[in-house]
Residue frames as qw, qx, qy, qz and C-alpha x, y, z in Angstrom:
[[0.425, 0.152, 0.727, 0.517, -68.17, 39.09, 41.68],
 [0.209, 0.336, -0.100, -0.913, -69.37, 41.67, 39.19],
 [0.729, 0.421, 0.315, -0.438, -72.42, 41.23, 36.95],
 [0.538, 0.656, -0.468, -0.247, -70.06, 40.86, 33.98],
 [0.007, -0.411, 0.904, -0.120, -68.08, 38.13, 35.79],
 [0.571, 0.122, 0.702, -0.408, -71.28, 36.25, 36.67],
 [0.726, 0.568, 0.020, -0.387, -72.46, 36.40, 33.04],
 [0.348, 0.632, -0.685, -0.107, -69.03, 35.25, 31.84],
 [0.202, -0.235, 0.922, -0.233, -69.06, 32.30, 34.24],
 [0.680, 0.289, 0.463, -0.490, -72.66, 31.47, 33.29],
 [0.736, 0.599, -0.159, -0.273, -71.56, 30.99, 29.67],
 [0.081, -0.622, 0.778, 0.034, -68.41, 29.03, 30.56],
 [0.902, 0.145, -0.320, -0.252, -68.28, 25.59, 28.96],
 [0.376, -0.583, 0.695, -0.190, -66.84, 23.04, 31.41],
 [0.959, 0.155, 0.117, -0.205, -67.84, 19.94, 29.44],
 [0.923, 0.253, -0.111, 0.268, -64.92, 17.51, 29.14],
 [0.218, 0.736, -0.384, 0.512, -62.61, 19.89, 31.02],
 [0.651, -0.326, -0.523, 0.443, -60.73, 19.23, 34.22],
 [0.131, -0.878, -0.052, -0.457, -61.39, 22.17, 36.51],
 [0.612, -0.070, -0.469, 0.633, -58.74, 23.22, 39.03],
 [0.278, -0.866, -0.177, -0.375, -59.80, 25.50, 41.89],
 [0.370, 0.387, -0.552, 0.639, -57.27, 27.03, 44.25],
 [0.472, -0.487, -0.638, 0.364, -57.54, 26.84, 48.00],
 [0.078, -0.788, -0.048, -0.609, -58.38, 29.92, 50.06],
 [0.180, 0.324, -0.639, 0.674, -57.27, 31.12, 53.48],
 [0.568, -0.225, 0.289, -0.737, -60.72, 30.95, 55.10],
 [0.492, 0.052, -0.863, -0.101, -61.23, 27.43, 56.41],
 [0.768, -0.526, -0.243, -0.271, -63.26, 25.50, 58.93],
 [0.238, -0.731, 0.563, -0.303, -61.47, 24.89, 62.22],
 [0.685, -0.216, 0.686, -0.113, -61.72, 21.09, 62.04],
 [0.153, -0.153, 0.847, 0.486, -61.04, 18.47, 59.34],
 [0.609, 0.493, 0.364, -0.504, -63.69, 18.19, 56.64],
 [0.700, 0.414, 0.477, 0.334, -64.09, 17.15, 53.00],
 [0.381, -0.141, 0.193, 0.893, -61.98, 19.61, 51.00],
 [0.012, 0.501, 0.544, 0.673, -65.00, 20.93, 49.08],
 [0.415, -0.800, -0.393, -0.181, -66.48, 22.07, 52.41],
 [0.655, -0.377, -0.205, 0.622, -63.28, 23.00, 54.27],
 [0.280, 0.060, 0.147, 0.947, -62.67, 26.19, 52.28],
 [0.033, -0.655, -0.673, 0.342, -65.06, 28.91, 53.35],
 [0.053, -0.310, 0.106, 0.943, -64.66, 32.06, 51.27],
 [0.546, 0.576, 0.290, -0.535, -67.55, 33.51, 49.29],
 [0.369, 0.612, -0.547, -0.436, -65.45, 33.18, 46.11],
 [0.017, -0.212, 0.976, 0.044, -64.73, 29.49, 46.73],
 [0.419, 0.324, 0.744, -0.407, -68.40, 28.76, 47.48],
 [0.533, 0.641, 0.005, -0.552, -69.48, 30.43, 44.22],
 [0.310, 0.518, -0.733, -0.313, -66.93, 28.53, 42.14],
 [0.185, -0.049, 0.968, -0.162, -67.78, 25.23, 43.89],
 [0.521, 0.462, 0.519, -0.495, -71.48, 25.79, 43.13],
 [0.483, 0.650, -0.308, -0.500, -70.73, 26.61, 39.49],
 [0.180, 0.410, -0.881, -0.153, -68.56, 23.52, 39.04],
 [0.238, 0.065, 0.929, -0.275, -70.85, 21.15, 40.91],
 [0.562, 0.492, 0.359, -0.560, -74.06, 22.30, 39.22],
 [0.559, 0.614, -0.397, -0.391, -72.42, 21.65, 35.86],
 [0.965, -0.125, 0.231, -0.027, -71.23, 18.25, 37.08],
 [0.486, 0.756, -0.422, 0.116, -67.70, 19.07, 35.96],
 [0.877, -0.134, -0.266, 0.377, -64.68, 17.02, 37.01],
 [0.019, 0.890, -0.197, 0.411, -62.73, 19.14, 39.46],
 [0.770, -0.177, -0.381, 0.480, -59.84, 19.12, 41.85],
 [0.270, -0.962, -0.028, -0.007, -58.56, 21.58, 44.43],
 [0.596, 0.480, -0.327, 0.555, -55.08, 23.10, 44.32],
 [0.632, -0.764, -0.125, 0.036, -53.89, 23.18, 47.91],
 [0.148, 0.850, -0.444, 0.244, -50.75, 25.05, 48.98],
 [0.473, -0.517, 0.675, -0.232, -50.07, 22.30, 51.53],
 [0.761, 0.028, 0.638, -0.117, -51.43, 19.10, 49.99],
 [0.136, -0.170, 0.721, 0.658, -50.94, 19.79, 46.26],
 [0.459, -0.099, -0.531, -0.705, -53.93, 18.31, 44.42],
 [0.236, 0.063, 0.815, -0.526, -56.91, 17.28, 46.53],
 [0.178, -0.371, -0.803, -0.431, -60.10, 15.55, 45.43],
 [0.320, -0.471, -0.040, -0.821, -63.17, 17.49, 46.63],
 [0.809, -0.434, -0.201, -0.342, -64.43, 14.69, 48.89],
 [0.696, 0.116, -0.532, 0.467, -61.06, 13.96, 50.52],
 [0.526, -0.830, -0.184, 0.024, -61.05, 14.76, 54.24],
 [0.570, 0.357, -0.264, 0.692, -58.23, 17.12, 55.10],
 [0.440, -0.628, -0.391, 0.509, -57.24, 19.11, 58.15],
 [0.136, 0.985, 0.085, 0.071, -57.19, 22.91, 58.12],
 [0.737, -0.106, 0.045, 0.666, -53.80, 24.54, 57.64],
 [0.013, 0.948, 0.009, -0.317, -52.14, 27.92, 57.31],
 [0.506, -0.238, 0.534, 0.635, -50.07, 27.89, 54.14],
 [0.502, 0.803, 0.203, -0.250, -50.28, 29.93, 50.96],
 [0.729, 0.230, 0.270, 0.586, -48.24, 30.23, 47.81],
 [0.134, 0.941, 0.164, 0.266, -48.77, 33.98, 47.87],
 [0.302, -0.897, 0.322, -0.037, -45.89, 34.43, 50.32],
 [0.891, -0.142, 0.342, 0.261, -43.73, 31.55, 49.07],
 [0.127, -0.661, 0.481, 0.561, -40.51, 32.15, 47.16],
 [0.603, 0.508, -0.401, -0.466, -40.01, 31.27, 43.51],
 [0.224, 0.316, -0.922, 0.001, -38.13, 28.02, 44.23],
 [0.298, 0.115, 0.824, -0.469, -40.87, 26.82, 46.58],
 [0.617, 0.463, 0.162, -0.614, -43.60, 27.69, 44.04],
 [0.495, 0.480, -0.640, -0.338, -41.72, 25.87, 41.27],
 [0.045, 0.157, -0.969, 0.184, -41.30, 22.78, 43.48],
 [0.464, 0.273, 0.597, -0.595, -45.01, 22.92, 44.42],
 [0.628, 0.510, -0.151, -0.567, -46.01, 23.14, 40.72],
 [0.340, 0.389, -0.841, -0.159, -43.76, 20.21, 39.81],
 [0.161, 0.034, 0.915, -0.368, -45.38, 18.11, 42.55],
 [0.546, 0.416, 0.345, -0.641, -48.86, 19.18, 41.37],
 [0.537, 0.487, -0.494, -0.480, -48.02, 18.24, 37.76],
 [0.168, 0.192, -0.966, 0.038, -47.01, 14.76, 38.95],
 [0.294, 0.224, 0.766, -0.525, -50.22, 14.44, 40.99],
 [0.536, 0.501, 0.086, -0.674, -52.34, 15.68, 38.07],
 [0.099, 0.369, -0.800, -0.463, -50.80, 13.39, 35.44],
 [0.136, 0.209, 0.968, 0.031, -53.33, 10.52, 35.83],
 [0.261, 0.655, 0.530, -0.471, -56.27, 12.97, 35.73],
 [0.210, 0.678, -0.252, -0.658, -55.01, 14.53, 32.49],
 [0.264, -0.064, 0.891, 0.364, -54.90, 11.33, 30.44],
 [0.180, 0.495, 0.790, 0.313, -57.22, 11.81, 27.48],
 [0.014, -0.847, -0.356, 0.395, -58.00, 15.42, 28.39],
 [0.480, 0.480, 0.253, 0.690, -57.59, 18.34, 26.03],
 [0.087, -0.728, -0.065, -0.677, -58.78, 21.14, 28.33],
 [0.466, -0.349, -0.579, 0.571, -58.05, 22.43, 31.80],
 [0.122, -0.798, -0.185, -0.560, -59.92, 25.36, 33.34],
 [0.519, -0.121, -0.527, 0.662, -58.22, 27.01, 36.30],
 [0.298, -0.867, -0.182, -0.355, -59.90, 29.17, 38.90],
 [0.772, -0.386, -0.143, 0.485, -56.75, 30.28, 40.70],
 [0.085, -0.964, 0.109, 0.229, -54.62, 33.30, 41.44],
 [0.475, 0.782, -0.403, 0.011, -51.35, 34.06, 39.69],
 [0.202, -0.599, 0.754, -0.175, -49.09, 32.32, 42.24],
 [0.723, 0.006, 0.661, -0.201, -51.04, 29.07, 41.80],
 [0.769, 0.597, 0.196, -0.118, -51.17, 29.27, 37.99],
 [0.123, 0.877, -0.387, -0.256, -47.76, 30.63, 37.04],
 [0.069, -0.481, 0.856, 0.178, -45.82, 27.38, 36.77],
 [0.543, 0.214, 0.798, -0.149, -48.82, 25.17, 35.89],
 [0.532, 0.704, 0.112, -0.458, -50.09, 27.05, 32.83],
 [0.138, 0.585, -0.689, -0.405, -47.16, 25.85, 30.67],
 [0.585, 0.101, 0.799, -0.095, -49.13, 22.60, 30.41],
 [0.601, 0.695, 0.055, -0.390, -50.19, 24.06, 27.06],
 [0.131, 0.646, -0.703, -0.268, -46.84, 22.85, 25.75],
 [0.213, -0.098, 0.972, 0.008, -48.03, 19.26, 26.15],
 [0.143, -0.226, -0.778, -0.569, -51.18, 19.77, 24.09],
 [0.132, -0.606, -0.725, 0.299, -53.60, 21.00, 26.72],
 [0.004, -0.630, -0.203, -0.749, -55.68, 24.13, 26.38],
 [0.366, -0.363, -0.597, 0.615, -55.54, 25.99, 29.69],
 [0.100, -0.717, -0.318, -0.613, -58.14, 28.62, 30.50],
 [0.259, -0.084, -0.544, 0.794, -57.57, 30.98, 33.44],
 [0.247, -0.668, -0.569, -0.410, -60.79, 32.13, 35.08],
 [0.440, -0.503, -0.452, 0.591, -59.63, 34.02, 38.19]]
């Protein structure tokens, strides 16, 4: 992360937002709470940022869809980066259904996720949400 990116994240307002963080390929080799399963430096930095600000957050998993940070899950090898358009659209539709209860009363969503994870979720703006991409 560059100095500019760190400064930008330091000034990021997460109050009242639902934060969505994408999964990463580096994982522990055994089941663990989702917040600890993912092992990349990027994921650790975002997790620290979100947790120190006590923001509400969920993880976007290529396999499981939406996962609460403390939910125990098994490691897996799946990514949306190599999935076709139809599979990514179906994944996003499933994620929207899973997210629906968490979005009640929310006006903002902040996403820390790559393009393949955001592309079919960002249109949530059409339903009155402000979506901020932070990847």
